[in-house]
N, C-alpha and C positions, 0 to 999 in steps of 0.2 A: 859076363863072368859066369863060369861053371856053378850051378847051385851047391855042388859038393864041397866048394871053397868057403861057403857059410857055415859057421859053427852053430848058429841059432835060427836059421832059416830067414834071414833078413832079405832073402831074394824074393820072398812072398811080399814083403812090405814094399820092396822096390817095384815090383811088377804090378800090384794090385791095390795098395792102400794109400801111399802118400806121393806118388809121382804125378805132379801137376802139370808137367810140360806138354806142349801141343803134341810132340810126336807121339806120346803114349795116349793122348786123348784121340787121336785118329786111329790109333793101331789096335786099341782094345775094344771090347764089347760095351754096348750102351750102358748095361747095368754097372760096369765098372766104372764109367764116367760119372754115373750118379755118385757113387762112392767118393770120388775124387772132389767133386764140388759141393757135397752135402754140408761140410763145416763152413764153407764160405757163405753159402746162400742163406742157411738157417737164421742168422741174426737179423736179416732184412725181412725175412718172412714174418717173424714174430713181432718186430717193430711195426710192421704195417697191419697186423691182424689182431693178435693177441693183446698187445699193450693198450691200444686204444679202448678195447672192450673193458680191460680191467680198471682203467681211469674212469669210465663210465660208471661201472658198478660202485667204485668208491664214492662217486659224487651221489649216486641214488641212496647209499646207505646211511645218510646223515641221521636218520631217525632212531636207530638202534646201534650204530657203531661210533663210539666217542671219537673226538677229533684227533686225539693222540694215537689211536690205533689206526686211524685212516692215515694220518701223517706217517706212521711207521710202515704202513704197507706201501704207501706211495714211494718212500725212501728206498724200501726193500726192492721195489720194482725197478727203480732207477740203478740200483747197485747190481742187480741181476742183469740188467740190460748192458750195462758197461763190460760186466764180466763175461757175458756171452759174446759181445763183440770183440773183446780183447782175446778171448781163448780161441774163438771159432774162425775169426777173420784176421785180426792184426798179427797173431802169433801162429796159429795152426800147430798147436803142440802135438808130438808124438813120443810116445814112451820107447825106452831103449832096453827094456828087460831082456836078460838079466844083468845087463850092465847098469851101473848107477850113473844114469844121465838122462838127458832129455835132448830133443831135437825140434826146432821150430822153423817152419818154412814160410811164414806170412810175411807181409810187407815190411813190418817193423823189424823182423829178424834179418832182412837183406838190405837194412839201411845203414850199416856200419856202426850201429849204436854199441858201445861197450857192453859186455855181457853182465857186469854188476848192476848196471842201470836196467837192463832187460829183466833180470831176475827181480829186482825191486818193483818194477811195473807189474810183472806177471803176478808176483806174491801179494801185492797190494789189491789188485782187482779181485784175486781168488779169495783172499781172506776177508775183503771188505764186505762180502754178503753176510759173513757170520754174525757181526754186532747187530745187524738189523733183524736178524731171526731171534736173537737173545732178547732184543727189546720187545719184540712181538710175544715172546714166550713169557716173560716176566708179566707183561701188561694183561695177557690172556689168563694167566694164573691168577693175578689179583682180581680180575673181573669175575672168575668163577667163584673165588671164596669171600667175594664181597658181601654176601648175605649170610656167611656162615660165622662161627665164633672161633674160626681157626687161629692158631697163634702165629701163623706164617703171614699174617697181614702185615705189609710194610709200609711205612710212610713214603711219601713221593720222593723226598730227599734221600732216603735209604735206597730206594730204587735207582735213583740217578747215580748214587755212589757205586752201586754194584756194577751198572752198566759201564761207567767210566773206568773203573778197575779193570773189567774184563775187556774192553776196548783197548786199553793201554797195553794189557797183557798180549793181546792178538798183534797189536802194532809192533811190538818188539820183535816179532817174528819177521816182519818185513825188514828190520834192520839186519837180522840174522841172514836171510836170504842175500841180501846186498853184500854182507861182509864175508859170508862163508859159502855162498853158492858159486864158487870159482873153480876152474879146472884143477884137476890133481897134478903132481909132478910128471905122471906117466902119460901125460896127454898125447904127446907125439907119438910114442909107441902104439897107443890105442887107436889113433886116427889112421894107422897104416893097416890095421886089421881089415880083411875083406868085409866084415860085418858092418864097419863103419866108414870105410875109405869113400864108398860111393856116395855116402851123405855129404861128405865135406867137398866132394868133387861137384855135386849139383847145387851148391849154395845153401843159404840159410845159415843158422847158428846151431852148432853142437855144443852142448853143456856136458862135459865129461867129467863127473865127480870122482870116478875112480873104476876099477874093476869089479866084477860081481861080488858084492858084499862087503866092499872096502872102499866106502867114500871117504877120502883123506881129510878134507876141510869141511864138507858139507855135513859130516857126522855130528859137529857141534850144533848146527842149526836143527838136526833131526832130534837132538837131545832137548833143545829149546822148545821144539813143537810138541814133544812128548809130555813135557811138563806142563804146557799149556793145556793140552788135551786133558792131563790128569786134573788139573784145577778146575776146568770148565765142566767136565763130565758130570761130576756130582750135582752141581747146580741144574744142569739140564734134566738129569735123572729124576731128582727130587720134584722140580716144578712139573715135569710131565706126568710122573706117576701119581702125585698128588692131585693134580687137576682131572686125571681120569677116575680116580677114586671118588672125588667129590661130585663129578658129573654122573657116575654110576649110582651114588647113593640118591641124588636128586631125581634121577629117572625112576628108581624104585619107590621113592616117596611121592612121586607126581607132584613135585612141589612148585613146578613152573607154571604159575597160573596165568601170567600175563603174556600176550603175544609177543612183546618186547623181549621178554626173558627168553622165550623159545627161540627167537630169531638170534639173539646173542649167544646162545647155547649152539646154535647151528654155525655161527661164524667160528666159534672156538673149535668145533669138531672139524671143520674144514681146514683150519690152521694145523691141527695135530695130524691130520692126513697129510698135509704138505710136509710137516716134520718127519713123517715116515719116508716120503720121498727124498728129503734131504739125506737121510741115513742110507738108502739104497743108491742113490746117484751122487752123492758127494763124499760122505764119510767112509763108506765101505771101499770105493775105488781108490781113494786117497790113501787109506790105510794100507791096501795091498801094494800101492805103488812105493810108499815109503819102506814097507817091510822088505821088498825085494832089493831095494837100495842099501838097506842095513844089513841084510843077512843074504848069504850066498845061496840061491835057491836052484843053481844051474844043474845041480845033480839030482834034483828032485823030479823035475818034468822032462819029457823027450824034447829034442829041439824043435819039432814042428809045433808043439803046444805053445811055446813062447811067442810065436807070431799070433796066434789066436789071443793070447793073453794080452799082448800089447794093444791090439785093437779092442779088446773087450774092456781094458781100464780107460781108455780114452773116450769110449761111445758114451758111457753114463755121464762123463763131465760135459760133453757136447750137448746132452739132452737135459741137463738138470734144471736150467731155468725155464725150458720150454715146458716140461712136464709139470712143474709147479704152477706154472701159469694156466695150463690146461685144467688141472685140478680145481683151481679157483674159478675158472669159467664154467666148468660142468657142474660144479655145486651151486652155481648162481644163474641158471639157465632162465629162470622165470623173470628175473630183473632185466636181462638181456631183451627177452621177448616183450616185456612191457614198454621199455625204453624204444625199441624199434616201433611197436604199436603207436606209441604217443607221437613219435617223429613223423609217421606216416599220416596220423589224423591231422597234425599241425600242417603238413604240407597240402593235405587235401582241403582244409579250411582255408589256408592262404590262397590256394588256386581258385576256390570259390569266390572268395571276397574279391580278387582281382577281376574274375570275370563279370561280377555284378558291377564293379565300379566301370568297367569297359563300356557295359550296355548303358549305364546310367551315370554319365559324368557329373551331374549334379550332386550325387551321393559320394563324392571323392572325400569330402571332409566329414561325412556323417559316420556315426557309430553303426555300422551294419551288424545286426544280430546274427550271431552264429551258434550253431547247436553242435556240441561235442559230447560223445558218450563219455560217461565217467569211468576213469581208469582206477582201479583199486589194486594196490601192491599186494 
């Protein structure tokens, strides 16, 4: 089809960004092939590399990271892994800006599952990571103010009540996506548009909520989500800024006398660095995506910029869980090195013991003394 027939340069999406069929893989450049397969491969790469190392670090931090924070981190890793696998592999979502809609090309979107169920699954895994971060934020904040006289200290039951309320609030949006994330009445006319007709022809699932800036039913869920953000944002802002204020005061007073306190503060700083990554790779692209679905922005940008914007909104979502895991790993390099060194020394000692027993069978049941360098964390 002639590119001039496309109103918002969807021909670029068709030719370079989301066409996964074999004909395109053969006909396009190698760099383009990498773009095609990046989303599908990423979850498996992180599962085999980053996730095991993070579990190793959580096991090593028993001395200065409480069990509830380690458990929250472990649950957070599981939630991010599921979200990454769903978004990047099972769904492979693509934005349709400036139209109010989404397109998914993954295996689950080609299985004939009704759209309401697909929206419920996608929203559940996407929103499911948020409560785990809220739990970590609350526990980190309470850990920081533990040695202060702050009036924001909360009883465990109060903390559980806050998390339960926020989790139920977020869960209501899953029901909203299921109920209101359905096609508009103009769906048949929209599917005939050159911008969208080729997507319907190639398979997958098209979620068409409405023309630019006019989501017919989905606007109710957008309002529900806006109310949820308005309720949760003050909690996140107060906990974050108050924690940073206390840490700055502690640093100026140099009140962290013990090594355990310094290590705990380091853990908290790593978490708030991850929280910054959440804002850049989750909150901001999600906000812009919801903005273009709610408001007609087709007159603001030239058509070719919408093609760039569509990919720019999806790429941060693709990288969100990977960059958070990478931050955690880069800030705990020493623990990884110590664990690898201990493992190599253990293997070396085991090999030495086997060699001695092979040369002296009568020592098989004896306790062979071994010498191991002392490892200090």
